[in-house]
C-alpha positions in Angstrom: -4.5 54.5 29.5 -8.5 53.9 28.8 -9.5 51.0 26.6 -10.5 52.7 23.4 -12.1 49.6 21.8 -15.6 50.0 20.2 -18.6 48.6 22.1 -19.8 45.6 20.2 -23.4 46.1 20.5 -24.4 42.8 18.8 -22.4 40.7 21.4 -24.0 43.0 24.1 -27.7 42.4 23.0 -27.0 38.5 22.6 -25.6 38.3 25.9 -28.5 40.5 27.5 -30.9 38.3 25.7 -29.5 35.0 27.0 -29.6 36.4 30.5 -33.2 37.4 30.1 -33.9 33.9 29.1 -32.0 32.4 32.0 -34.1 34.4 34.4 -37.4 33.0 32.8 -35.8 29.6 32.8 -34.9 29.8 36.4 -38.4 31.0 37.4 -40.3 28.4 35.3 -37.9 25.5 36.5 -38.6 26.4 40.1 -42.4 26.5 40.0 -42.6 23.7 37.4 -40.6 21.4 39.8 -43.3 22.0 42.6 -46.0 22.0 40.3 -45.0 18.6 38.8 -44.6 17.0 42.2 -48.2 17.8 42.8 -49.4 16.8 39.5 -50.3 20.3 38.2 -52.7 20.9 41.1 -52.0 24.3 42.3 -54.5 23.9 45.2 -52.8 20.9 46.4 -49.5 22.6 47.0 -48.7 23.3 50.8 -48.5 26.9 51.5 -45.2 26.1 53.7 -43.5 24.6 50.4 -44.2 27.5 48.0 -43.6 30.3 50.1 -39.8 29.6 50.8 -39.3 29.1 47.1 -41.0 32.2 46.1 -38.9 34.1 48.9 -35.6 32.5 47.7 -36.1 33.1 44.0 -34.5 36.8 43.7 -31.3 35.1 45.6 -31.7 32.0 43.3 -31.8 33.9 40.1 -28.7 36.0 41.1 -26.7 32.9 42.2 -27.3 30.9 39.0 -26.6 33.7 36.6 -23.3 34.2 38.6 -22.6 30.4 38.2 -23.4 30.4 34.5 -21.3 33.5 33.9 -18.4 31.6 35.5 -18.8 28.8 33.3 -18.6 30.9 30.5 -22.4 30.2 29.3 -22.4 33.8 28.0 -19.0 33.8 26.2 -19.1 30.7 24.2 -19.9 30.5 20.3 -23.0 28.2 20.6 -23.3 27.7 16.9 -20.1 25.5 17.4 -20.9 24.1 20.8 -19.7 20.7 21.4 -19.1 18.2 24.4 -17.0 21.1 26.5 -20.0 23.3 26.5 -22.4 20.5 27.3 -20.6 19.7 30.3 -20.1 23.2 31.5 -24.0 23.5 31.2 -24.6 20.4 33.1 -22.3 21.2 35.7 -23.6 24.9 36.1 -27.0 23.7 36.5 -26.1 20.9 39.0 -24.4 23.6 41.2 -27.5 25.7 40.8 -29.5 22.8 42.3 -26.9 22.3 45.1 -27.3 25.8 45.9 -31.1 25.2 46.2 -30.6 22.6 48.5 -28.1 24.6 50.9 -30.0 28.0 50.7 -33.7 27.1 50.8 -33.1 25.4 54.3 -32.5 29.3 55.4 -36.0 30.3 54.0 -37.9 27.6 55.9 -36.7 28.3 59.4 -40.2 29.2 60.3 -41.8 26.1 58.6 -41.8 22.7 60.1 -41.6 20.9 56.9 -38.7 21.1 54.4 -39.3 21.2 50.7 -39.9 17.9 49.0 -36.6 16.1 48.0 -38.0 15.6 44.5 -38.1 19.3 43.9 -34.4 19.5 43.6 -34.2 16.9 41.3 -36.9 18.2 38.9 -35.5 21.7 39.4 -32.1 20.6 38.2 -33.9 18.5 35.2 -36.1 21.3 34.0 -33.1 23.9 34.2 -30.8 21.6 32.0 -33.4 21.2 29.7 -34.3 24.9 29.4 -30.6 25.7 29.2 -29.8 23.2 26.3 -32.7 24.4 24.4 -31.5 27.7 24.4 -28.0 26.8 23.5 -28.1 23.9 21.1 -31.4 25.0 19.4 -29.7 27.4 17.3 -27.1 24.8 15.9 -30.1 22.2 15.4 -31.9 24.9 13.3 -28.7 26.2 11.4 -28.0 22.2 10.6 -31.7 22.0 9.2 -31.1 25.2 7.2 -27.7 24.1 6.0 -29.4 20.9 4.6 -32.3 22.5 2.8 -30.0 25.2 1.2 -27.6 22.4 -0.2 -30.0 19.5 -0.8 -30.0 20.7 -4.5 -26.3 20.9 -5.1 -25.2 18.3 -2.3 -22.5 15.7 -2.9 -23.3 12.3 -1.8 -20.8 10.7 0.0 -19.6 7.2 1.2 -17.3 6.6 4.0 -15.0 3.5 4.1 -14.2 2.8 7.7 -16.0 2.8 10.5 -13.6 3.8 13.2 -12.4 6.9 15.1 -11.3 8.6 12.0 -14.6 8.1 10.4 -16.5 9.3 13.5 -14.4 12.6 13.4 -14.9 13.2 9.6 -18.7 12.4 9.7 -19.3 14.7 13.0 -17.5 17.7 10.9 -19.3 17.3 7.8 -22.7 17.0 9.5 -21.9 19.9 11.7 -20.3 22.3 9.1 -22.3 25.3 7.7 -20.0 25.2 4.4 -19.9 21.5 3.5 -22.1 20.4 0.9 -21.6 16.9 1.5 -24.3 14.4 2.5 -23.1 11.0 4.0 -25.2 8.5 2.6 -23.6 5.1 3.8 -20.4 3.6 5.6 -18.5 0.5 4.4 -16.4 -1.5 6.8 -15.2 -5.1 6.8 -15.8 -5.9 10.3 -19.0 -7.9 10.3 -19.8 -6.8 14.0 -20.4 -3.3 12.7 -22.7 -4.1 10.0 -26.4 -2.8 10.6 -25.2 -0.5 13.1 -25.1 3.3 13.0 -22.6 6.1 13.6 -24.2 9.5 14.2 -27.2 8.3 12.3 -25.4 6.6 9.5 -25.8 3.0 8.7 -22.8 0.8 8.3 -24.2 -1.0 5.2 -21.6 -4.1 4.6 -18.0 -4.6 3.6 -15.9 -3.6 0.8 -17.9 -6.0 -1.6 -20.8 -3.7 -1.2 -18.8 -0.5 -2.5 -19.8 -0.8 -6.0 -23.4 -1.6 -5.3 -23.9 0.9 -2.8 -22.4 3.6 -4.9 -25.2 2.9 -7.5 -28.1 2.6 -4.9 -27.2 5.8 -3.1 -26.0 7.5 -6.3 -22.8 8.3 -4.5 -20.5 11.1 -6.1 -17.6 10.9 -3.8 -15.8 8.1 -1.7 -13.9 9.0 1.4 -11.4 6.2 3.0 -11.2 7.0 6.5 -8.6 4.2 7.5 -5.5 6.1 8.2 -4.0 3.0 9.8 -4.5 0.9 6.7 -1.3 -0.5 4.9 -0.7 0.2 1.6 -1.6 -3.2 0.4 -5.0 -3.0 1.8 -5.5 0.5 0.4 -4.7 -0.6 -3.0 -7.1 -3.5 -2.8 -9.9 -0.9 -1.8 -9.0 1.4 -4.5 -9.2 -1.6 -7.0 -12.5 -1.7 -6.0 -13.6 2.1 -5.7 -11.9 2.6 -9.3 -14.8 0.5 -10.8 -17.2 3.1 -9.8 -17.6 6.5 -11.2 -16.9 8.2 -7.9 -14.2 10.7 -7.0 -12.1 9.0 -4.2 -10.2 11.0 -1.3 -8.3 9.6 1.7 -6.7 10.7 5.0 -2.9 11.3 4.9 -1.9 8.9 7.8 -2.3 7.6 11.2 -0.4 10.6 12.7 -3.1 12.9 12.0 -5.4 10.6 14.3 -2.9 10.7 17.0 -2.5 14.4 17.0 -6.0 15.1 16.8 -5.7 16.6 13.4 -8.1 14.6 11.5 -10.7 16.8 9.6 -12.3 17.5 6.3 -9.3 19.9 5.4 -6.8 16.9 5.7 -8.6 15.0 3.1 -6.5 14.4 0.1 -6.9 13.2 -3.7 -5.5 9.7 -4.1 -1.7 9.8 -5.2 -0.1 7.3 -7.3 1.7 6.2 -4.4 -1.5 4.6 -3.3 -1.8 2.9 -6.3 1.8 1.1 -6.1 0.4 -1.3 -3.4 3.6 -1.5 -1.5 4.6 0.0 2.0 7.1 2.9 2.1 10.7 1.9 1.9 12.2 1.7 5.5 16.0 2.7 5.7 18.7 2.4 8.7 18.5 6.1 10.1 21.2 5.2 12.3 23.7 4.3 9.5 23.0 7.7 7.9 23.4 9.9 10.9 26.8 8.0 11.7 28.4 9.2 8.3 26.6 12.7 7.8 26.4 14.2 11.2 29.1 16.6 11.8 30.4 16.6 8.3 30.3 19.2 5.6 27.9 17.9 2.9 27.7 19.5 -0.5 24.8 18.8 -3.0 25.1 19.7 -6.6 21.8 20.3 -8.2 20.7 20.9 -4.7 17.6 22.9 -6.0 16.0 20.2 -8.1 13.5 17.6 -7.0 16.0 14.9 -6.2 18.7 17.5 -4.9 16.4 19.6 -2.8 15.0 16.2 -1.0 18.6 15.2 -0.3 19.1 18.7 1.1 15.9 18.2 3.5 17.0 14.8 4.7 20.7 15.7 5.1 19.6 19.0 7.0 17.4 16.5 9.7 20.9 14.4 10.3 22.9 17.2 11.9 25.6 18.1 9.4 28.4 20.5 10.4 27.5 22.3 7.1 25.3 22.1 4.1 26.4 23.6 0.9 23.5 23.7 -1.9 25.2 24.2 -5.4 22.7 25.0 -8.3 22.6 26.8 -11.6 19.2 27.8 -11.3 18.6 30.5 -8.7 14.8 30.1 -8.1 15.0 26.6 -7.1 18.0 27.4 -5.0 16.3 30.0 -3.3 13.0 27.9 -2.6 14.9 25.3 -0.7 17.2 28.0 0.8 14.0 29.4 2.4 12.3 26.3 3.3 15.3 24.9 5.4 15.6 28.2 7.1 12.4 27.5 8.7 12.6 24.0 9.3 16.1 23.9 10.3 17.2 27.4 11.9 19.9 26.0 13.6 21.6 24.7 10.3 24.7 26.4 8.9 23.8 26.5 5.2 25.5 27.8 2.4 23.7 28.4 -1.1 25.7 28.8 -4.0 24.8 29.9 -7.8 27.0 28.0 -10.5 27.3 25.4 -13.1 29.1 22.2 -12.6 30.4 22.7 -16.1 32.6 25.7 -15.2 35.8 24.5 -13.9 37.0 27.7 -12.2 33.8 28.0 -10.1 33.7 24.1 -9.3 37.2 24.2 -8.0 36.7 27.5 -6.2 33.7 25.9 -4.2 35.9 22.9 -3.2 38.8 24.8 -2.3 37.1 27.1 0.0 34.6 25.0 1.6 36.4 21.5 1.6 33.1 19.1 1.7 33.7 15.8 3.4 30.6 14.1 1.3 29.4 15.0 -2.0 26.0 14.2 -3.6 26.3 14.8 -7.4 22.6 15.4 -8.4 23.2 18.0 -10.9 22.3 16.9 -14.5 20.2 17.2 -17.6 17.6 14.5 -17.5 14.8 15.1 -19.8 15.1 12.6 -22.6 13.2 14.0 -25.6 15.0 17.4 -25.0 18.4 15.8 -24.7 17.8 14.2 -28.1 17.5 17.4 -29.8 20.4 18.9 -28.0 22.9 15.8 -27.4 26.0 18.1 -27.0 24.6 19.6 -24.1 23.9 16.5 -22.3 27.5 15.4 -22.9 29.0 18.7 -21.7 26.6 19.0 -18.8 26.3 15.4 -17.5 29.6 13.8 -18.5 31.9 16.7 -18.2 30.2 18.3 -15.2 30.6 15.0 -13.4 34.3 14.7 -14.3 35.1 18.2 -13.1 33.2 17.8 -9.9 34.8 14.3 -9.3 38.3 15.6 -9.8 37.7 18.7 -7.7 36.6 16.4 -4.8 39.4 14.2 -5.1 41.9 17.0 -5.1 40.5 18.7 -2.1 40.0 16.1 0.5 36.3 14.8 0.1 36.0 11.5 1.6 32.7 10.1 -0.2 31.3 11.0 -3.5 28.1 9.9 -4.6 26.6 10.2 -8.1 22.9 10.1 -9.0 22.6 7.7 -12.0 19.4 6.2 -13.8 18.1 3.1 -15.1 18.5 4.5 -18.4 22.0 4.0 -18.3 21.3 0.4 -19.0 21.6 -0.7 -22.7 20.7 3.0 -23.3 18.7 4.0 -26.2 18.9 7.7 -25.7 21.7 10.2 -25.4 20.7 11.0 -21.7 20.9 7.3 -20.6 24.1 7.0 -22.6 25.6 10.2 -20.8 24.8 8.6 -17.5 26.5 5.3 -18.4 29.6 7.1 -19.2 29.3 9.2 -16.0 29.3 5.6 -14.0 32.3 4.9 -15.9 34.2 8.2 -14.8 33.1 7.4 -11.3 34.7 3.9 -11.5 37.6 5.1 -13.1 38.1 8.1 -10.5 37.9 5.6 -7.5 40.9 3.6 -8.8 42.9 6.6 -9.5 42.1 8.6 -6.3 42.7 6.3 -3.1 41.7 8.8 -0.6 37.9 9.4 -1.9 35.4 6.7 -2.2 33.3 7.3 -5.6 30.0 5.5 -6.0 27.0 5.5 -8.1 23.2 5.1 -7.2 21.0 4.1 -9.8 17.2 4.1 -9.8 14.3 4.5 -11.9 11.5 6.9 -12.2 10.7 9.1 -9.1 7.0 10.1 -8.5 6.6 13.7 -8.3 10.0 14.8 -9.7 10.3 17.5 -12.4 9.3 16.1 -15.7 7.4 13.0 -14.0 4.6 11.7 -16.0 2.1 12.0 -12.9 1.9 15.7 -12.7 1.4 15.9 -16.4 -1.7 13.4 -16.2 -3.1 15.4 -13.4 -2.9 18.6 -15.6 -4.4 16.8 -18.5 -7.5 15.5 -16.3 -7.9 19.1 -14.8 -8.2 20.6 -18.1 -10.7 17.7 -19.3 -8.4 15.6 -21.4 -7.0 14.0 -23.4 -4.5 12.0 -21.2 -1.4 11.2 -23.4 0.2 7.7 -23.1 3.1 7.1 -25.6 2.3 3.3 -25.8 -0.3 0.8 -24.3 2.6 -1.4 -23.4 5.1 1.0 -21.9 6.1 0.0 -18.3 8.3 1.9 -15.7 9.8 1.3 -12.2 8.5 3.9 -9.8 9.5 5.2 -6.3 8.7 8.5 -4.1 11.3 11.0 -3.8 11.9 10.5 -0.2 12.2 7.0 -0.5 14.8 7.2 -3.4 16.7 9.9 -1.4 16.5 7.8 1.7 18.2 4.9 0.0 20.7 7.2 -1.7 21.8 8.3 1.8 22.1 4.7 3.1 24.1 3.6 -0.2 26.4 6.2 0.9 26.9 4.6 4.3 27.8 1.3 2.3 30.3 2.8 0.1 33.8 1.2 -0.1 34.6 2.6 -3.6 33.5 2.0 -7.0 30.3 0.3 -6.5 27.1 1.0 -8.5 24.5 0.7 -6.1 21.1 -0.4 -7.6 17.7 0.5 -5.6 15.2 -2.2 -5.6 12.2 -0.2 -7.1 9.7 -3.0 -6.7 7.4 -4.5 -9.6 7.2 -2.2 -12.9 3.9 -0.5 -13.2 2.3 -0.2 -16.6 1.6 3.5 -17.4 -1.8 3.1 -19.1 -3.2 1.4 -15.9 -1.8 4.4 -13.8 -3.4 6.9 -16.4 -6.8 4.8 -16.3 -6.5 4.5 -12.3 -6.0 8.3 -12.1 -8.9 8.9 -14.2 -11.3 6.9 -12.6 -10.4 8.1 -8.9 -10.7 11.6 -10.0 -14.5 10.9 -10.6 -14.3 10.5 -14.4 -15.0 7.7 -16.7 -12.2 6.5 -19.0 -13.2 6.9 -22.6 -16.4 9.0 -21.9 -15.5 11.9 -19.6 -11.6 11.7 -20.3 -10.0 10.2 -23.5 -6.9 8.4 -23.4 -4.8 9.2 -26.8 -1.6 7.2 -27.7 1.3 9.2 -29.1 3.8 6.9 -29.8 7.2 6.6 -28.4 9.4 9.7 -28.2 12.8 9.8 -29.5 15.1 7.5 -27.3 12.0 6.4 -25.3 12.1 2.5 -24.5 8.8 0.5 -23.8 10.8 -0.8 -20.5 13.7 0.1 -18.6 16.4 -2.3 -17.3 17.9 -1.9 -14.0 21.0 -4.0 -14.7 23.3 -5.0 -17.5 23.6 -8.7 -18.0 27.4 -8.5 -17.3 27.0 -6.8 -13.9 25.3 -9.4 -11.8 23.9 -8.3 -8.5 25.2 -8.6 -4.8 22.9 -7.8 -1.8 23.8 -5.4 0.9 22.3 -5.1 4.5 19.4 -3.6 3.0 17.5 -5.9 0.9 16.5 -2.8 -1.3 20.0 -1.8 -2.0 21.9 -4.0 -4.2 25.2 -3.7 -5.9 26.2 -4.3 -9.3 29.5 -6.0 -10.4 31.6 -3.2 -12.1 32.1 -4.0 -15.9 35.6 -4.1 -17.0 36.7 -1.6 -19.7 40.1 -0.3 -20.9 40.7 2.8 -18.5 43.3 4.2 -20.8 41.5 3.8 -23.9 38.5 5.4 -22.0 40.3 8.4 -21.2 41.4 9.1 -24.9 38.0 8.7 -25.9 36.7 11.1 -23.5 39.1 13.7 -24.8 37.8 13.2 -28.2 34.2 13.2 -27.0 34.9 16.6 -25.4 36.2 18.0 -28.4 33.2 16.9 -30.3 30.7 18.3 -27.7 32.3 21.7 -27.7 32.4 21.9 -31.4 28.6 21.1 -31.7 29.5 17.8 -33.7 26.5 16.5 -35.7 28.4 12.9 -35.2 28.3 13.2 -31.4 26.4 10.1 -31.0 29.1 8.1 -33.0 31.6 9.1 -30.3 29.2 8.2 -27.7 28.6 4.6 -29.2 32.6 4.1 -29.3 32.5 4.7 -25.3 29.2 2.7 -24.6 28.9 0.0 -27.1 25.5 -0.9 -25.8 23.9 2.3 -26.8 21.8 2.3 -29.6 21.5 5.1 -32.0 18.1 6.4 -33.3 19.0 4.7 -36.9 19.7 1.5 -35.2 16.5 1.5 -33.1 14.5 2.5 -36.4 16.0 -0.4 -38.2 15.2 -2.9 -35.0 11.8 -1.7 -35.0 11.5 -2.1 -38.7 12.8 -5.5 -38.5 10.3 -6.4 -36.0 7.4 -5.3 -38.0 8.6 -7.5 -41.0 9.1 -10.4 -38.8 5.4 -9.6 -37.3 4.0 -9.6 -40.9 5.7 -12.7 -41.8 4.5 -14.4 -38.7 0.7 -13.4 -39.4 1.2 -14.8 -43.2 2.6 -18.1 -41.9 -0.4 -18.1 -39.3 -2.8 -17.6 -42.4 
């Protein structure tokens, strides 16, 4: 069958032009070599030298063009030529010179003297020079044109780091036709690199020069090209960079450099994880694989931010079957499609349903008999639950109770309930509902001996649904203001993968009845996060983007606690996972209180908080919080008067 592809006349013209240029180059290189040998005196060139060169010239042209064709010198995109194309060019020219050495001997048989040896070296030199000019001049002119066109709208860039990653980034920015970046200087703490140049860009000093050079060179953007830097060092660099008005971007990590994936497209904006200043949590993967591998695992709320990450990590530990259970079909569908691509071998079942539906929950357990259950389904938005407290109780408390009973009655070995630091001395109905869930878990562990029931408690998760960070980013993108409830509010933070990894490992430690508490590191002031995000996005706090204080929302604390005073704390093999000592409570009374709470929630009782207060004495209702705040204000006034 004949090839019916249309002729590419533009490509044909380019190749023809290159071949014609190469023919002229071969002729010039041949005669220039002998001419230079005799210092440009034509009359001084012996006839016996010039004659074989002239006779050999047609064969030389055919031979050299054939060599160039073999080395794909008419096929490459020279606008993007790099080291490989340069190597091919040099090798092809050297081979042409070798051909001259061998074949010219045939054209001097009648002559007594050979062509001067300097001719061959000069021929190769001139041929390389002519070919280099033809192939790389376009790229050079293109770069000059690019710089000229973007001079008025260019972005001045500072690179932090003078290593291999920086070299690759600089090379791409300089060579890219589409980039409007102009690199002005490089920063590196290695004194041995100060004053030296990378591709013409000077290393001006260490991190102490960042602020000075940002102003001196009128820098718009700072790129941190140190993928191997630990989080603590990155935090220190960001602390300095945030004092400038520059936007800051960085590379994702060291593996990009190892895999050859370092390029401008991999640059990302600074994430809050970078500001936490600590290394990612490490877990014992072996212990996780040991109890998840080969088991049927059920994740309730499997489409949510925590639930979906649980599914991702479990899928990577070779479960016998993964069951994803969620009320929201869009989220369930998204994680299903993702896992189909990343783990095509996975036996996965995706079910839609609510943990509040007793019949549906029982059917799931009777049908699939999961060995391990991760119960992540819950209402968690504090302000919304303050407005709809009965829904929080019905979903969180009784959804947990129904799921726990179904697990125990159908042979589940381990049941892990996801709790929150808001369960400690709760000031909102969501936190109080989670504290009741913890009590349910402890009660079920004593009641059902064949199932180990545990809870895992942690704080705010970066990037989760409802997290403050995505809100800040949207507000910054919209031009502000960025809203913070209170200048003194602090929170514990952890990334979603970190939290889920620790949840999985806590399941390996489960003996029954424990409340595992994850070490979230040092608490972070929300105002500091907001200010750093604004600065590192290239804006000035208070000038470009305002911060507006809105006041604490209903049920919101200034700070969260990880433990109740009565609980104490016991360490595990992983220093970042601790066990709180269970608080004793009257289980018979608890069961009766639960029955009354259920009736109140289902009847939409306006007094639902009173029923919750009976079960969780440490819960502070809104009126109690208001009274405490009023008392604090009065005390502050009295103190101010006494100081006067």
